[in-house]
C-alpha positions as MATLAB code, in Angstrom:
seq = 'XXXXXXXXXXXXXXXXXXXXXXXXXXXXXXXXXXXXXXXXXXXXXXXXXXXXXXXXXXXXXXXXXXXXXXXXXXXXXXXXXXXXXXXXXXXXXXXXXXXXXXXXXXXXXXXXXXXXXXXXXXXXXXXXXXXXXXXXXXXXXXXXXXXXXXXXXXXXXXXXXXXXXXXXXXXXXXXXXXXXXXXXXXXXXXXXXXXXXXXXXXXXXXXXXXXXXXXXXXXXXXXXXXXXXXXXXXXXXXXXXXXXXXXXXXXXXXXXXXXXXXXXXXXXXXXXXXXXXXXXXXXXXXXXXXXXXXXXXXXXXXXXXXXXXXXXXXXXXXXXXXXXXXXXXXXXXXXXXXXXXXXXXXXXXXXXXXXXXXXXXXXXXXXXXXXXXXXXXXXXXXXXXXXXXXXXXXXXXXXXXXXXXXXXXXXXXXXXXXXXXXXXXXXXXXXXXXXXXXXXXXXXXXXXXXXXXXXXXXXXXXXXXXXXXXXXXXXXXXXXXXXXXXXXXXXXXXXXXXXXXXXXXXXXXXXXXXXXXXXXXXXXXXXXXXXXXXXXXXXXXXXXXXXXXXXXXXXXXXXXXXXXXXXXXXXXXXXXXXXXXXXXXXXXXXXXXXXXXXXXXXXXXXXXXXXXXXXXXXXXXXXXXXXXXXXXXXXXXXXXXXXXXXXXXXXXXXXXXXXXXXXXXXXXXXXXXXXXXXXXXXXXXXXXXXXXXXXXXXXXXXXXXXXXXXXXXXXXXXXXXXXXXXXXXXXXXXXXXXXXXXXXXXXXXXXXXXXXXXXXXXXXXXXX';
ca = [
     146.039 -102.935  124.878;
     144.056  -99.977  123.642;
     141.790 -100.405  120.640;
     142.987  -98.519  117.551;
     140.835  -95.456  116.888;
     138.024  -96.387  114.556;
     136.612  -94.462  111.696;
     133.693  -92.269  112.783;
     131.129  -94.667  111.303;
     132.389  -97.766  113.111;
     130.618  -97.321  116.418;
     127.217  -97.390  114.735;
     126.988 -101.123  114.233;
     127.887 -101.990  117.792;
     125.345  -99.665  119.288;
     122.607 -101.081  117.139;
     123.534 -104.577  118.202;
     123.174 -103.576  121.789;
     119.715 -102.322  121.154;
     118.888 -105.556  119.433;
     120.085 -107.515  122.399;
     117.927 -105.596  124.809;
     114.805 -106.274  122.816;
     115.525 -109.975  122.689;
     115.323 -110.260  126.460;
     111.683 -109.267  126.375;
     110.396 -111.426  123.530;
     110.719 -115.169  123.024;
     112.370 -116.040  119.721;
     110.867 -118.340  117.152;
     112.797 -121.495  116.404;
     115.745 -120.573  114.219;
     119.462 -121.176  113.825;
     120.362 -118.310  116.131;
     117.658 -118.896  118.665;
     118.976 -122.141  120.048;
     121.991 -120.308  121.436;
     119.816 -117.672  123.068;
     117.570 -120.319  124.599;
     120.619 -122.216  125.804;
     122.017 -119.185  127.566;
     118.644 -118.423  129.125;
     118.475 -121.981  130.460;
     121.706 -121.477  132.383;
     124.432 -122.745  130.063;
     127.767 -121.228  131.007;
     129.175 -120.958  127.480;
     127.662 -119.724  124.265;
     126.928 -121.793  121.180;
     129.769 -123.043  118.982;
     131.127 -120.207  116.878;
     129.762 -117.539  119.221;
     131.923 -114.900  120.917;
     131.276 -116.684  124.210;
     131.865 -120.229  122.959;
     135.047 -120.299  125.084;
     134.336 -118.375  128.311;
     137.783 -118.861  129.825;
     139.082 -115.566  131.141;
     135.849 -113.841  130.163;
     133.461 -113.830  133.132;
     130.916 -111.857  131.111;
     130.410 -114.956  128.991;
     128.628 -116.773  131.816;
     125.134 -117.168  130.415;
     123.719 -117.750  133.896;
     124.235 -114.094  134.768;
     121.786 -111.291  134.093;
     122.467 -109.009  131.099;
     123.166 -106.059  133.396;
     125.721 -108.050  135.366;
     127.423 -109.303  132.212;
     127.554 -105.780  130.790;
     129.141 -104.507  133.990;
     131.833 -107.197  133.948;
     132.713 -106.470  130.333;
     132.677 -102.725  130.853;
     135.199 -103.097  133.669;
     137.584 -104.931  131.319;
     137.519 -102.217  128.656;
     139.957  -99.369  128.233;
     138.744  -95.805  127.866;
     139.550  -95.851  124.153;
     137.632  -99.081  123.691;
     134.593  -97.661  125.398;
     134.635  -94.499  123.328;
     135.041  -96.547  120.145;
     131.581  -98.025  120.630;
     129.804  -94.667  120.532;
     129.948  -94.165  116.749;
     129.244  -96.317  113.697;
     131.671  -97.609  111.080;
     129.749  -97.992  107.815;
     129.704  -95.086  105.406;
     128.496  -96.529  102.088;
     125.997  -99.215  103.101;
     123.129  -96.761  102.714;
     123.442  -97.293   98.969;
     121.717 -100.646   99.510;
     124.008 -102.886   97.483;
     124.072 -106.671   97.848;
     126.633 -107.813  100.408;
     126.578 -104.526  102.318;
     124.659 -103.368  105.358;
     122.909 -100.076  105.991;
     125.125  -99.693  109.034;
     127.953 -101.507  110.805;
     129.396 -101.181  114.293;
     132.733 -102.947  114.478;
     133.390 -105.102  117.516;
     136.503 -105.402  119.684;
     138.386 -108.595  118.940;
     140.485 -108.486  122.139;
     137.373 -108.850  124.274;
     135.236 -110.888  121.906;
     132.753 -108.064  121.331;
     131.054 -108.965  118.046;
     130.412 -106.651  115.135;
     126.835 -105.481  114.791;
     125.138 -105.019  111.448;
     122.069 -102.952  110.686;
     119.534 -102.849  107.891;
     116.633 -100.780  106.708;
     113.693 -101.439  106.890;
     110.049 -100.932  106.923;
     109.247 -103.089  103.847;
     112.249 -105.428  103.865;
     116.053 -105.428  104.015;
     117.416 -102.765  101.680;
     120.616 -104.526  100.629;
     120.471 -106.067   97.207;
     117.263 -107.979   96.546;
     114.701 -108.920   99.176;
     110.996 -109.638   99.353;
     109.323 -106.261   98.952;
     106.451 -106.303  101.430;
     103.420 -103.977  101.358;
     104.003 -100.502  102.746;
     103.434 -100.003  106.487;
     100.347  -97.860  105.944;
      98.818 -100.913  104.247;
      99.687 -103.002  107.297;
      98.013 -100.349  109.452;
      94.961 -100.620  107.205;
      94.666 -104.296  108.088;
      93.519 -103.312  111.612;
      94.960 -106.720  112.473;
      97.599 -107.397  115.118;
      98.295 -110.833  113.628;
      99.015 -109.283  110.222;
     101.428 -106.778  111.782;
     103.200 -109.559  113.634;
     103.503 -111.659  110.469;
     104.894 -108.656  108.590;
     107.489 -108.089  111.300;
     108.399 -111.770  111.355;
     108.841 -111.912  107.585;
     111.078 -108.845  107.432;
     112.975 -109.976  110.525;
     113.670 -113.388  109.021;
     115.087 -111.901  105.833;
     117.170 -109.390  107.753;
     118.692 -112.226  109.774;
     119.370 -114.312  106.680;
     121.119 -111.303  105.182;
     123.426 -111.156  108.186;
     121.841 -108.322  110.190;
     121.393 -107.916  113.913;
     119.239 -104.760  113.997;
     116.452 -103.599  111.676;
     115.369  -99.972  111.318;
     111.630 -100.534  111.706;
     108.856  -99.840  112.517;
     108.223  -96.158  111.835;
     105.431  -94.831  114.045;
     105.290  -91.080  113.431;
     101.746  -89.772  113.226;
      99.934  -88.868  110.023;
      99.433  -85.212  110.871;
      99.245  -84.361  107.164;
      98.953  -86.677  104.149;
     101.470  -84.404  102.422;
     104.262  -85.886  104.554;
     106.601  -87.627  102.114;
     106.919  -90.670  104.384;
     103.231  -91.187  105.085;
     103.496  -94.585  103.377;
     106.152  -95.651  105.894;
     104.064  -94.972  109.000;
     100.971  -96.465  110.625;
      98.324  -93.808  110.138;
      96.782  -90.918  112.040;
      95.597  -92.598  115.236;
      98.030  -93.202  118.120;
      96.094  -96.134  119.564;
      95.932  -98.034  116.270;
      99.585  -97.289  115.497;
     100.688  -98.365  118.963;
      98.886 -101.687  118.958;
     100.180 -102.638  115.518;
     103.694 -101.356  116.213;
     103.943 -103.524  119.324;
     102.815 -106.581  117.360;
     105.260 -105.844  114.540;
     108.121 -105.542  117.025;
     107.228 -108.828  118.707;
     107.073 -110.604  115.365;
     110.398 -109.175  114.242;
     112.312 -109.797  117.459;
     111.024 -113.355  117.652;
     113.272 -114.017  114.657;
     116.428 -113.167  116.578;
     116.956 -109.614  115.346;
     116.473 -106.337  117.204;
     113.806 -103.840  116.230;
     114.538 -100.125  116.009;
     111.442  -97.974  116.438;
     111.689  -94.589  114.717;
     111.773  -91.543  114.480;
     111.571  -90.269  118.065;
     109.748  -87.875  117.995;
     107.348  -85.445  116.254;
     109.021  -86.127  112.892;
     105.863  -85.534  110.863;
     107.140  -83.731  107.773;
     110.070  -83.951  105.391;
     109.822  -80.394  104.067;
     108.507  -78.810  100.904;
     110.957  -78.816   98.014;
     111.765  -80.930   94.992;
     112.289  -84.537   94.074;
     115.225  -84.762   91.710;
     114.691  -87.505   89.091;
     116.935  -90.469   89.861;
     117.853  -89.226   93.348;
     117.318  -91.729   96.201;
     115.507  -89.130   98.334;
     113.961  -85.732   97.797;
     115.216  -82.325   98.869;
     112.687  -80.711  101.172;
     113.990  -77.232  102.041;
     110.969  -75.328  103.341;
     110.217  -76.819  106.754;
     113.017  -79.373  106.349;
     113.059  -82.300  108.768;
     116.769  -81.615  109.286;
     116.259  -78.267  110.997;
     112.603  -77.578  111.726;
     111.561  -76.945  115.313;
     108.237  -78.648  116.108;
     106.509  -76.586  118.766;
     103.951  -78.811  120.468;
     102.347  -78.547  123.900;
     102.902  -81.299  126.448;
      99.366  -82.637  126.364;
      99.431  -83.016  122.582;
     102.865  -84.617  122.778;
     101.653  -87.176  125.302;
      98.265  -87.953  123.754;
      99.142  -87.930  120.044;
     102.845  -88.117  119.225;
     104.344  -90.365  121.932;
     101.836  -93.221  122.574;
     102.875  -95.363  119.577;
     106.521  -95.170  120.660;
     105.515  -96.030  124.198;
     103.578  -99.080  123.029;
     106.454 -100.288  120.831;
     108.861  -99.983  123.761;
     106.756 -101.049  126.742;
     104.385 -103.544  125.125;
     106.459 -104.675  122.152;
     109.833 -104.657  123.893;
     111.721 -102.826  121.141;
     115.439 -103.007  121.878;
     116.444  -99.753  120.202;
     114.957  -96.349  119.457;
     116.051  -93.996  116.663;
     115.987  -90.295  117.472;
     114.842  -87.913  114.759;
     116.449  -85.069  112.811;
     114.104  -82.296  113.887;
     113.986  -80.156  116.979;
     111.176  -80.556  119.499;
     110.363  -77.443  121.517;
     113.779  -75.968  120.871;
     116.080  -78.972  121.371;
     117.168  -81.382  118.654;
     115.561  -84.778  119.149;
     118.920  -86.550  119.512;
     119.924  -84.268  122.365;
     116.489  -83.728  123.873;
     116.662  -84.138  127.631;
     112.906  -84.317  128.060;
     112.289  -86.912  125.361;
     115.299  -89.168  125.868;
     116.195  -89.053  129.543;
     113.015  -87.959  131.258;
     110.327  -89.761  129.236;
     111.925  -92.662  127.337;
     114.547  -93.835  129.806;
     113.003  -92.427  132.962;
     109.220  -92.770  132.870;
     109.014  -95.666  130.410;
     111.964  -97.555  131.885;
     113.590  -98.155  128.493;
     116.747 -100.247  129.011;
     117.884 -100.444  125.400;
     119.839  -97.905  123.431;
     119.073  -94.753  121.508;
     120.766  -94.305  118.138;
     120.603  -91.490  115.634;
     118.904  -91.186  112.342;
     121.735  -90.920  109.832;
     123.525  -87.662  110.488;
     121.015  -86.496  113.126;
     123.555  -85.894  115.912;
     124.509  -82.236  116.195;
     126.530  -81.535  119.341;
     128.700  -84.125  121.158;
     128.291  -82.626  124.628;
     124.511  -82.117  124.429;
     124.038  -85.522  122.795;
     125.999  -87.437  125.439;
     124.542  -85.570  128.402;
     120.959  -85.682  127.162;
     120.525  -89.335  126.303;
     122.061  -90.312  122.940;
     123.912  -93.642  123.085;
     125.087  -94.244  119.509;
     125.896  -91.918  116.629;
     125.310  -94.459  113.920;
     126.368  -92.733  110.716;
     128.818  -91.468  109.803;
     129.932  -91.028  113.390;
     131.084  -87.458  112.865;
     129.731  -86.086  116.142;
     130.573  -88.834  118.659;
     133.959  -89.542  117.111;
     136.857  -90.300  119.488;
     138.470  -86.877  119.141;
     135.266  -85.035  119.990;
     134.448  -87.335  122.914;
     137.988  -87.090  124.307;
     137.766  -83.303  124.154;
     134.416  -83.318  125.962;
     135.943  -85.494  128.698;
     139.135  -83.452  128.945;
     137.177  -80.223  129.388;
     134.826  -81.831  131.950;
     131.789  -81.109  129.824;
     130.948  -84.828  129.892;
     131.816  -87.232  132.690;
     133.317  -90.696  132.348;
     130.269  -91.965  134.257;
     128.043  -90.706  131.450;
     130.221  -92.429  128.833;
     130.079  -95.655  130.827;
     126.284  -95.483  130.996;
     126.007  -95.257  127.208;
     128.422  -98.140  126.665;
     126.665 -100.210  129.329;
     123.364  -99.783  127.460;
     124.958 -100.987  124.252;
     126.497 -104.034  125.903;
     123.421 -104.828  127.975;
     121.270 -104.829  124.870;
     123.644 -107.184  123.091;
     123.668 -109.590  126.036;
     119.899 -109.411  126.508;
     119.297 -110.315  122.868;
     121.820 -113.131  122.786;
     124.317 -111.508  120.436;
     127.276 -112.836  122.461;
     125.812 -116.326  122.830;
     125.136 -117.212  119.198;
     127.276 -117.450  116.111;
     127.279 -114.315  113.927;
     124.585 -114.271  111.301;
     125.701 -115.039  107.760;
     124.710 -112.891  104.805;
     123.285 -115.475  102.414;
     120.198 -114.332  100.512;
     119.878 -117.776   98.898;
     118.396 -119.066  102.165;
     115.399 -116.721  101.996;
     112.196 -118.776  101.592;
     111.324 -116.692   98.553;
     108.145 -118.509   97.498;
     106.678 -118.467  101.002;
     107.432 -114.796  101.505;
     106.110 -113.917   98.045;
     102.814 -115.530   99.031;
     102.839 -113.641  102.340;
     103.295 -110.372  100.483;
     100.058 -111.045   98.586;
      98.184 -112.183  101.701;
      99.180 -109.098  103.682;
      98.314 -106.862  100.749;
      94.821 -108.363  100.655;
      94.484 -107.884  104.423;
      95.249 -104.168  104.090;
      93.576 -103.239  100.795;
      90.546 -101.023  101.359;
      87.412 -101.203   99.251;
      86.364  -97.554   99.354;
      83.354  -97.795   97.056;
      81.329 -100.644   95.550;
      78.090  -99.694   93.816;
      75.978 -101.366   91.173;
      76.751 -100.181   87.631;
      73.989  -98.564   85.656;
      71.369 -101.158   84.786;
      72.742 -103.766   87.228;
      71.198 -105.026   90.452;
      74.315 -106.007   92.379;
      77.548 -104.242   93.303;
      80.253 -104.419   90.663;
      82.692 -106.350   92.834;
      83.471 -109.136   92.948;
      83.544 -109.595   89.189;
      82.164 -112.804   87.773;
      84.898 -114.299   85.660;
      82.547 -115.829   83.134;
      81.012 -112.411   82.445;
      84.372 -110.837   81.572;
      85.432 -112.145   78.202;
      87.706 -109.146   77.684;
      89.163 -107.002   80.458;
      90.705 -103.605   79.751;
      93.649 -102.902   82.072;
      94.535  -99.236   81.867;
      96.762  -96.695   83.531;
     100.313  -95.530   84.175;
     100.526  -97.682   87.315;
      99.000 -100.823   85.781;
     102.379 -102.227   84.770;
     104.319 -101.222   87.898;
     104.233 -101.799   91.630;
     104.681  -98.413   93.265;
     106.943  -98.074   96.285;
     108.130  -95.181   98.390;
     111.604  -93.727   98.001;
     114.313  -93.729  100.644;
     114.627  -96.407  103.323;
     111.642  -98.302  101.892;
     113.031  -98.522   98.356;
     113.610 -102.284   98.366;
     114.690 -104.084   95.199;
     112.184 -106.977   94.958;
     113.172 -110.586   94.473;
     110.417 -110.819   91.875;
     107.475 -108.728   90.694;
     103.875 -109.422   89.799;
     102.304 -106.161   88.643;
      98.548 -105.604   88.335;
      98.810 -106.295   84.608;
     100.840 -109.472   85.225;
      98.370 -110.749   87.783;
      95.297 -110.181   85.644;
      96.914 -111.753   82.605;
      97.856 -114.769   84.682;
      94.300 -115.016   85.946;
      92.373 -114.584   82.686;
      94.952 -115.396   80.040;
      96.826 -112.838   77.971;
      94.308 -113.085   75.130;
      91.482 -111.802   77.360;
      93.375 -108.755   78.678;
      93.822 -105.564   76.647;
      96.352 -103.071   78.025;
      96.645  -99.320   77.574;
      99.120  -97.145   79.498;
      96.619  -94.324   79.923;
      98.821  -91.627   78.412;
      95.968  -90.660   76.060;
      92.637  -90.516   77.890;
      90.531  -90.632   74.715;
      92.333  -93.720   73.459;
      92.060  -95.374   76.875;
      88.316  -94.690   76.926;
      87.972  -96.350   73.541;
      89.835  -99.428   74.776;
      87.622  -99.583   77.868;
      84.424  -99.183   75.842;
      85.258 -102.211   73.687;
      85.844 -104.473   76.714;
      83.408 -106.116   79.120;
      84.930 -104.375   82.141;
      87.834 -102.073   82.894;
      90.424 -101.776   85.638;
      92.168  -98.398   85.677;
      95.229  -98.310   87.923;
      96.535  -94.936   89.083;
      98.943  -93.897   91.808;
     100.884  -91.061   93.356;
     104.581  -90.558   94.060;
     106.041  -90.170   97.562;
     109.554  -90.359   98.937;
     111.674  -89.742  101.964;
     113.237  -86.290  101.980;
     110.438  -84.196  100.497;
     106.719  -83.725  101.048;
     104.055  -83.750   98.373;
     103.059  -80.329   97.123;
      99.351  -81.253   97.082;
      97.150  -84.174   98.215;
      96.505  -85.285   94.633;
      97.462  -88.217   92.448;
      99.441  -86.104   89.993;
     101.323  -83.947   92.497;
     105.034  -83.713   91.570;
     104.769  -86.362   88.831;
     106.353  -85.473   85.509;
     104.753  -87.885   83.038;
     102.033  -85.431   81.986;
      99.158  -87.823   82.731;
      96.034  -86.319   84.312;
      95.038  -89.300   86.416;
      91.781  -87.849   87.704;
      90.674  -87.121   84.132;
      91.781  -90.588   83.053;
      89.588  -92.279   85.638;
      86.644  -90.102   84.681;
      87.104  -90.828   80.969;
      87.345  -94.577   81.454;
      84.377  -94.554   83.856;
      82.261  -92.628   81.364;
      83.088  -95.077   78.591;
      82.735  -98.286   80.587;
      80.092  -98.530   83.342;
      81.844 -101.598   84.799;
      85.045  -99.793   85.795;
      87.123 -100.399   88.908;
      89.572  -97.670   89.915;
      92.565  -99.168   91.681;
      94.763  -96.788   93.681;
      98.441  -97.273   94.451;
      99.068  -94.390   96.823;
     101.277  -93.756   99.821;
      98.435  -92.183  101.768;
      95.144  -90.351  101.398;
      94.523  -88.448   98.172;
      91.693  -86.382   96.789;
      89.227  -88.505   94.798;
      87.260  -86.091   92.592;
      86.500  -89.012   90.264;
      84.697  -91.076   92.900;
      81.253  -90.434   91.452;
      82.377  -91.520   87.975;
      83.112  -95.171   88.754;
      81.136  -97.763   90.708;
      84.129  -99.277   92.529;
      87.353  -97.929   94.060;
      89.995 -100.142   95.641;
      92.903  -98.620   97.595;
      96.002 -100.864   97.521;
      98.559  -98.360   98.919;
     102.141  -99.186   97.867;
     101.417 -102.871   97.507;
     104.714 -104.755   97.563;
     106.076 -107.175   95.001;
     103.030 -109.441   94.665;
     100.411 -106.804   93.946;
      99.054 -108.471   90.817;
      98.262 -111.761   92.523;
      96.500 -109.928   95.339;
      94.522 -107.746   92.933;
      93.305 -110.652   90.807;
      92.173 -112.561   93.883;
      90.241 -109.570   95.223;
      88.626 -108.529   91.939;
      87.296 -111.994   91.204;
      86.232 -112.815   94.735;
      88.758 -115.440   95.757;
      89.512 -113.112   98.643;
      87.850 -110.083  100.165;
      89.680 -106.767  100.607;
      90.190 -106.788  104.360;
      91.383 -103.250  105.106;
      89.952 -100.213  106.837;
      91.274  -96.686  106.459;
      94.024  -95.773  108.960;
      93.825  -92.176  107.706;
      90.938  -89.955  106.675;
      90.530  -89.284  102.950;
      89.804  -85.548  102.607;
      86.926  -84.142  100.635;
      88.950  -81.030   99.776;
      92.533  -79.837  100.153;
      91.301  -76.981  102.329;
      90.056  -79.512  104.882;
      93.531  -80.708  105.853;
      94.958  -79.880  109.258;
      96.970  -76.644  108.932;
      95.652  -75.912  105.438;
      96.345  -72.285  104.582;
      98.336  -71.704  107.776;
     102.046  -71.546  106.987;
     102.994  -71.269  110.645;
     101.324  -74.629  111.248;
     102.748  -76.232  108.079;
     105.384  -76.250  106.677;
     106.447  -73.594  109.195;
     107.902  -70.108  109.229;
     111.534  -69.232  110.006;
     112.311  -72.829  110.886;
     109.451  -73.261  113.358;
     106.251  -75.222  112.832;
     103.508  -74.572  115.369;
     101.174  -77.468  116.169;
      98.352  -75.088  116.977;
      95.660  -77.750  116.301;
      96.758  -79.588  119.443;
      95.141  -83.005  119.789;
      92.795  -82.416  116.848;
      94.516  -84.265  114.013;
      93.063  -86.819  111.610;
      89.453  -87.760  112.230;
      89.555  -85.804  115.505;
      90.013  -82.670  113.379;
      87.246  -83.593  110.930;
      84.805  -84.435  113.721;
      85.542  -81.348  115.821;
      85.318  -79.026  112.793;
      82.278  -80.853  111.406;
      83.976  -81.430  108.073;
      82.707  -84.101  105.729;
      85.504  -86.387  104.528;
      85.408  -88.256  101.263;
      86.010  -91.469  103.235;
      86.309  -91.494  107.028;
      88.872  -93.113  109.286;
      88.040  -96.792  109.830;
      85.975  -97.038  106.628;
      86.195 -100.101  104.426;
      83.667 -102.209  102.559;
      83.598 -105.945  101.983;
      81.692 -108.574  100.071;
      79.287 -109.405  102.884;
      77.388 -107.597  105.668;
      77.618 -107.726  109.447;
      75.360 -106.886  112.358;
      76.659 -105.791  115.760;
      74.399 -106.323  118.746;
      74.124 -103.648  121.421;
      77.122 -104.002  123.728;
      76.789 -104.930  127.362;
      79.233 -102.774  129.310;
      80.452 -104.015  132.684;
      83.186 -103.011  135.118;
      86.451 -104.873  134.563;
      88.698 -106.477  137.136;
      92.429 -105.991  137.629;
      93.916 -103.029  135.843;
      90.916 -102.774  133.531;
      88.095 -100.273  133.775;
      85.310 -101.755  131.665;
      84.513 -104.362  129.043;
      82.086 -104.065  126.155;
      80.634 -107.430  125.144;
      78.560 -107.867  121.982;
      77.781 -110.300  119.198;
      79.013 -109.945  115.616;
      76.926 -111.792  113.007;
      77.621 -112.279  109.314;
      74.238 -111.647  107.723;
      75.508 -111.890  104.157;
      76.055 -114.791  101.774;
      79.877 -114.873  101.798;
      82.636 -115.277  104.347;
      84.262 -112.034  105.351;
      85.877 -109.919  108.045;
      84.321 -107.365  110.349;
      86.331 -104.734  112.213;
      84.340 -103.522  115.227;
      85.729 -100.211  116.492;
      85.031  -98.745  119.928;
      85.360  -94.967  120.290;
      85.288  -93.006  123.535;
      83.930  -89.489  123.856;
      85.397  -87.884  126.977;
      83.986  -85.054  129.090;
      85.802  -81.738  129.182;
      87.860  -81.794  132.393;
      88.331  -78.040  132.693;
      87.703  -74.806  130.876;
      89.927  -74.510  127.812;
      90.797  -78.222  127.653;
      89.531  -79.307  124.232;
      88.420  -82.911  123.868;
      87.906  -84.586  120.472;
      84.325  -85.753  119.916;
      85.603  -89.341  119.892;
      88.831  -91.330  120.041;
      89.525  -94.923  119.041;
      90.255  -96.969  122.155;
      89.630 -100.592  121.119;
      89.214 -102.660  117.967;
      89.437 -106.215  116.724;
      89.103 -108.158  113.499;
      86.634 -111.025  113.220;
      86.367 -113.399  110.274;
      83.071 -115.261  109.971;
      81.408 -117.676  107.585;
      77.953 -116.792  106.189;
      75.374 -116.881  108.973;
      77.988 -117.385  111.685;
      78.317 -115.192  114.735;
      80.801 -114.654  117.530;
      80.726 -112.917  120.873;
      83.420 -110.253  121.061;
      84.760 -108.524  124.150;
      86.610 -105.233  123.872;
      88.471 -104.044  126.943;
      89.045 -100.543  128.216;
      91.753  -99.743  130.776;
      92.458  -96.595  132.738;
      94.463  -95.127  129.889;
      91.410  -95.510  127.607;
      89.554  -92.884  129.661;
      92.545  -90.697  130.507;
      93.775  -87.351  129.260;
      97.145  -85.740  129.989;
      96.700  -83.184  132.732;
      99.274  -80.422  132.358;
      98.416  -79.216  135.867;
      99.248  -82.599  137.403;
     101.882  -83.482  134.765;
     100.313  -86.939  134.661;
      97.506  -89.017  133.183;
      94.164  -88.333  134.840;
      90.563  -89.510  134.428;
      88.120  -86.632  134.680;
      84.888  -87.219  136.623;
      81.964  -87.124  134.237;
      79.940  -88.961  131.612;
      81.693  -90.925  128.888;
      80.186  -91.970  125.537;
      81.169  -95.395  124.231;
      80.381  -95.594  120.500;
      80.573  -98.936  118.714;
      80.763  -98.764  114.969;
      82.214  -99.741  111.609;
      84.130  -96.477  111.199;
      84.522  -93.132  112.926;
      81.393  -91.953  111.085;
      79.395  -95.212  110.953;
      78.469  -95.648  114.617;
      75.692  -98.108  115.382;
      75.409  -98.236  119.191;
      76.075  -95.735  121.970;
      76.417  -96.480  125.669;
      76.906  -93.898  128.424;
      78.990  -94.658  131.501;
      79.905  -92.418  134.407;
      83.238  -92.052  136.114;
      82.663  -91.018  139.721;
      79.510  -89.273  138.632;
      75.867  -90.184  138.100;
      74.868  -90.035  134.424;
      71.119  -90.527  134.339;
      71.141  -94.056  135.655;
      74.047  -95.209  133.464;
      76.671  -97.611  134.704;
      78.979  -95.899  137.174;
      82.639  -96.901  137.153;
      84.887  -96.690  140.226;
];
């Protein structure tokens, strides 16, 4: 019998489940209640686990777990009516975006007649946004860890909670590039460098999908601004009108698209195995992203071989015919565009073929089979099973891994850097600032209600005792300075405010905040009164730091998650070292930002934003324009010192090009982490083809005890030396001399090696 027509939002959940299934085929799951069924099916069991849709395979040949996902999807597709197929193209959950306990961000109802299970979706980037969950550090803080293991642990933690809250698909990670720190969702992304973002995104996806849920990488593509406008107090997201993400047309040349804005998506899909991709609201070179033939069919599904499904950002579908013909598989919410009436009309008028519909449905089903959705029992929404204490501790550990010590000087009259503080020398600690008693988080899909909270003030009181901590909210700078002066040391905590839906009006701490506090002046006043002052930043991205000369120490904690106070206390008093490095450049002036003063470049004119800077974003822009940043990409201090030996560069075997082998030695008196970074300076392949002075192409994180050393090998492949040739419409390596710079940041480079590619470079190593 035909399936009753579903509400427009119903198809959403099913499509997401399909994507989740596809990702599961590429990544081995960790041991878990749902994973046994998946493993069983993979081992050749005919039936699914008890309670699964395929527990009784009689009359359902697609339930034979010995068959490949594609074969199973084909068998099930053949058993479906036209109405049933169309019903899977749109989601079914309208109100779950409110984030209430017991709901899901999205739902795609199944088909009981055929045993197709319902799929359930959840935000997000810092945890499930449905009732209370562990609020993890913001993704930009994970990017700052420069640590694949940290990204994988973050993905695993969020994936576990999403599964325990009954979800099949999770809308994360977000990998849009940090073209401008004004972007309201900067906190939700992985920085300004496509290589760094891609490596960490792939690790996050693997960690998440190992927990039996499907990752959804977003927002594909060139979704790098929300729009200038207003943030209405109490509203879940802002209202960016000027250059709005909903309508803006991002005009970007093909080389820039390939080298800057697509690589992180490619890594998440090809290396991480992400099962689903979310298309963005904006247009890219004239076509909306969710009906963009070049992005969806030619690049994602064609060149990259993506076998999962593409679903919309909420409300991003515009035209049913263009969406179906150009690569969209699922209109997740509220299903207004790919609703049954609209799809039937497109079929009846021959604007869309039944073969095209079948291909979209096949992708949904294939993904579900590949990720074991048919072969396990449905996940149960039971937040009581979350290992809350373990995940709370992880939130602190990951925050420490991504916190960046920007500055650490000796106070006046002292001989050693201020941090770490010696507990016995701090009889009274002044804790000051409007963000001292809160843990900042970004608005929108990252606005998770935490299971518990330890604010900076809470953590420092727990560490020292309430009687040794004096608190002032910082609303009166003169009073705060007096409090700081009377203490032995001061911690002033300040932050900015960022949210989905609207960009910041300026790259400052106070931009768009309404509490009347001048945070820059507050830091200066406290620093002037107390020479032993630490400025702690809770920001969603880079900000101007005009106060940096007024205090000896600055610690960037980003939006730190629910256990910020524990992490802060451990770092300030030396139990742990801040382990982060900057994933975005901190500007020295607002006029130094990409597109500053150019409305056509940002936020756009007449609905079009022109990416005229090309590949020169982030540190590439600062280096090419010879601008001095406040703190460069890759920068981050620690509590010890490291020495890097000169690398030995040799040709690599297999698909590699070269390896750089060197020794890292901890020459300080404490254990700590080094982050060696290898940058490549490429020759100009042809007149008019601009190359950045350097580009990050390899990195690692090494933790060493005092006096210990380790030999590190960083590997370069063909892509590391390639640029996108618009003439060849392909990746190419230009003959010439290449500079390999090893350093601690993009501006702290300690060794340079020259290699030649099919060219002699003064006796340097010649490759291929």
